[in-house]
C-alpha positions as CSV (number, residue, x, y, z in Angstrom):
1,M,0.1,0.0,0.0
2,S,1.3,3.4,-0.9
3,T,1.7,6.1,1.7
4,S,-0.7,8.3,-0.1
5,R,-3.6,6.0,0.4
6,I,-3.4,5.6,4.3
7,P,-4.5,9.1,5.1
8,L,-7.3,8.5,2.9
9,L,-8.5,5.3,4.5
10,L,-8.0,6.7,7.6
11,C,-10.2,9.6,6.9
12,L,-12.8,7.4,5.9
13,V,-12.8,5.1,8.9
14,L,-13.3,8.0,10.8
15,L,-16.1,9.6,8.9
16,M,-17.9,5.9,8.9
17,S,-17.6,5.6,12.7
18,C,-18.6,9.1,13.6
19,S,-22.1,8.9,11.6
20,P,-25.0,10.4,13.9
21,T,-27.9,7.9,14.4
22,V,-31.6,8.8,15.7
23,Q,-33.5,6.1,17.5
24,V,-37.4,6.4,18.1
25,A,-38.7,3.9,20.3
26,A,-41.6,3.4,22.6
27,P,-41.1,3.6,26.3
28,E,-41.3,0.6,28.3
29,K,-43.5,1.7,30.9
30,P,-46.7,3.6,30.1
31,I,-46.8,7.4,30.4
32,T,-48.7,8.5,33.7
33,I,-50.0,11.6,34.3
34,N,-50.7,12.5,38.0
35,L,-53.9,14.6,38.5
36,N,-53.9,15.0,42.0
37,V,-55.7,18.2,42.3
38,K,-57.0,19.6,45.9
39,I,-60.2,21.3,45.7
40,E,-61.1,23.2,48.8
41,H,-64.4,25.3,49.2
42,E,-66.3,26.8,51.9
43,I,-69.9,27.1,52.4
44,K,-71.2,30.3,54.0
45,V,-74.1,29.0,55.9
46,Q,-74.5,31.8,58.3
47,V,-74.7,34.5,55.6
48,E,-77.2,32.4,53.7
49,K,-79.3,32.0,56.8
50,E,-79.2,35.6,57.5
51,L,-80.3,36.5,54.1
52,D,-83.1,34.3,54.2
53,T,-84.5,35.7,57.5
54,V,-84.1,39.1,55.8
55,L,-86.1,38.0,52.8
56,N,-88.5,36.2,54.7
57,Q,-89.5,39.1,57.0
58,D,-92.3,41.5,56.0
59,S,-89.9,44.2,55.1
60,G,-91.7,45.0,52.1
61,L,-89.2,44.3,49.7
62,F,-90.9,41.9,47.4
């Protein structure tokens, strides 16, 4: 082999070994979405009772 072919072969080997690859594969475990949502609410019973008493009185509003 001549000395002029050695750099050419070396370049070819380097180019072939550095080729980028992209792999697309499905995950082994299923994807889970955690939807832990804490819903808080308050019921203002006292205000509602007071409104009922005001509206039920003979105040002449209705």
